N, C-alpha and C positions, 0 to 999 in steps of 0.2 A: 535360585537357578537362573539362568536366562530365558530370554525369551526369545523366540524365532519368531521378528514380525515379517511381512510378504514385500513389506518396502524396508527401504534399508537410507531409502536419503528421499526425508520430503521438500517439496517446493514451494513454499509458501506466500501468497499475495501478503504483503505488507493494512493497502486500507479498504475495510470492512469485508477485510475475513479475518484479522488482528486485533486493529487499533479499530474504534469505532469513528470512521473519518469525520462525519459531518459535526459528530458531536464535540469532535477534538478540534473544528474547524473554526466549528460557535464559538469555543471557551477560550480561544488563543484572538478570535477578532475581536471579544470583549472582551482580556482581560487589554487588547492592544488600546480601545477606543478609548477607554477608564485611564489608560499610563497617559494623554493625550487631550485627557477633557470631552473628548469625543462625546456627547450623547447619544445611548445604545440601547435601540428597542427591538427587541432581538429577530421579530418576524420580520420588520423593515430595515435596517442592517443589513442584514443577513441573505437579505434576498437583495435588494442593493450590488450588494459582494459581488451576488453569485453572476451579477447581468453583466458586474466587470469583467469579472473572472472570461463567459463566455466570448464578449466580447476580445477580450487581449486573447483569444487564446486563439479566436483566430485570424489574426493579426499577425501570431507566428508559426511558418510552414513545420518547423517541427521544434521539438524540446527535448532534444539529446546530448545537448553543449552546456556548459558550467554560464554560457555569452548569451546563447539561449534562456535558460532559467531565471537569468539577471533583466534582461530584457519585459519575456512578459509578467515578472514581480514587481516590478518597477510601472509597466504599464497599468497594472492591473490596480496596483495603490493610489496611484493619479486617478484613476477613471476615481477609485471610491470616492474620492476627497471630494472630485470633484464635482458630483452627484452629493457631497453634501454639505456643498458648496463651502467647503475648506480651505484654503491656502493660507490658514502659516505654519501644518504640519509639513516636515519634508518630508517628500517622499521616500526616500532612502531609506530617513531615520526607521520611518512604518513601516519598514519591507522589513529592517534591521532588529525591530522588536518582536515587529508578530514571530518573526523565525521563531526568536528566542521563545515566546511564547510556545508554536508549534511546539518546543521539543520534548515536553509530553502530555504522551497518549492517554487514548481514555480506549485500555481494553476492550477486549465483545466475550458476554459470559461463556465460562464453560473456554476459553483462554487459558489462562496461566496452568487448571489444574491439567488440563486434555499436553500443554506443555511439558510440563514437568514428569509427566506420568512416560511421557514416548522420548526423553530424551537420553536415556541413559540406552536407549536401546535400536535407535536410528538417527544417522545426523540431519539438523532443523537447519534447512535453509529458510531462507527471507530472496525471495527474489518480485523486485517493482518496480512497474514503473515509472519517473519524477524522478527529482534529484536525491542524489546520496542525504547532504543538508537538507531539511531538520531532519528525514525518517532511519538513523541512524542511531543519529543524537535521542529520539522520539524511543527504539528499541534501547538503549543505554542506560534509560531514564524509569526502563520499565520493570514491573516484576519476573518480566522474564527474559530479560538480560542472559545469566549466563545456561538462557540452554539454548542461546541461538549460537549454534557453530561456524558460521556462514553470511554476508550480505552483500544481492547485487541489485546494485538501481537501473535503469537505465540510459542512466548516464556516463557512470562508467563502464558497460557493457557498450557503449555505444548506436543501442538496439531497443525499440522500445516492442512489448506483444502488439499484436500479436502474434507477429512476424516470430517463427518458429525456432529459428539459427540463435534467439533469447535463451532458451533453455539451451537448447545446445550450444551454445557459447561458454555456457555455468559448465554444464556436465565437460566439456570438453577441459573447464578450466579445472578442475574437480575432480578427475583422471577418472572419471565411472566407466567402467568398463560393461558391462549391461547393463542395458537402461530400462530392461522390466525392472528392478530394482528400486525405480523413482518415480516417483507418484504426484501430480500437483494438483495445490489445494486453490483454489480461488474462487471470489464472486461473480468477476463480470465474464458471462458466459463469452460472449465478444471477443474478448484480450484476453486473457488466463482460459479457458478453456477448448478456443475455439487450439490458439498458439499448442498450444497440447496438443493437442489429436492430430494438429500438423506437423509434429515434431514429433507421431506417435511414440507418445509418454502416457504413460494411466494416468487420470486426471480425477479431481471430485470437485465436482461444484457444489457452495457453500454461501450467502441461503440457497435453497434450492425451493422455490415457491408459482412455478407452474412448470405443470406438463412442458412436452418438447421431445420430438424423439432423438434419442443420444444411442449411441454406442456402444460395444459392450466395456470397454475400456474408459469408460464415465462413469462413474459412481456420487451417487445426489443424496448429499446431508442436509437435516431443516436445523437440527442445532451443531453444533463445534463438538460437542462431546461427543457424538453420530459416529465418527472422527476413529475413537476404538474401533469399533464395531468393523467397521473394512483391513484398520493392521492389523488388530489380534490375531493371530493364528487360530 
């Protein structure tokens, strides 16, 4: 018997919604450093990497095009290697290998079981800020690959959340006529949720861990599997 779910389309954010972003990033950095013979001490190395990340991001106006992402990654790697006083590793080689290691992500608890249960009844869509690569390959290399119907990145759309047009462009691209059949699920309130609210799309904040004033079209869950309580009839 087919279940009639409340929503026919669910747009999921990727990082820290489906995949554990920090755990994945640390592992990719660790493996890249190992391959180049760079000493890796998790707390110190990752801290230096995030400092480089933040400086590089501030130096670029927007991250929408492939050239934007290439410039950002090269600048981040350059700063990270300079901090390590490493003058032998080529920046572009470091970036290429780290991207390769980033193609395998670590799923958040409950994601596989929940997506597996709902994918026959709803269209499962990923809508993420950031570049297409390595994010699309991260999905393709994961256990949920066969459950994902569509993938959209800000690089593909030329728009970033919280711009409501990010979601509206996905809806238009998929020829969805009834916006009330769409649910957005994301972890970043100021990007994922605010963007959905302004696009007048129902949304779910995950993981929800602090009280705030929410309107009636915003659901909150503390664990991913709780999503079933929202979408099941």
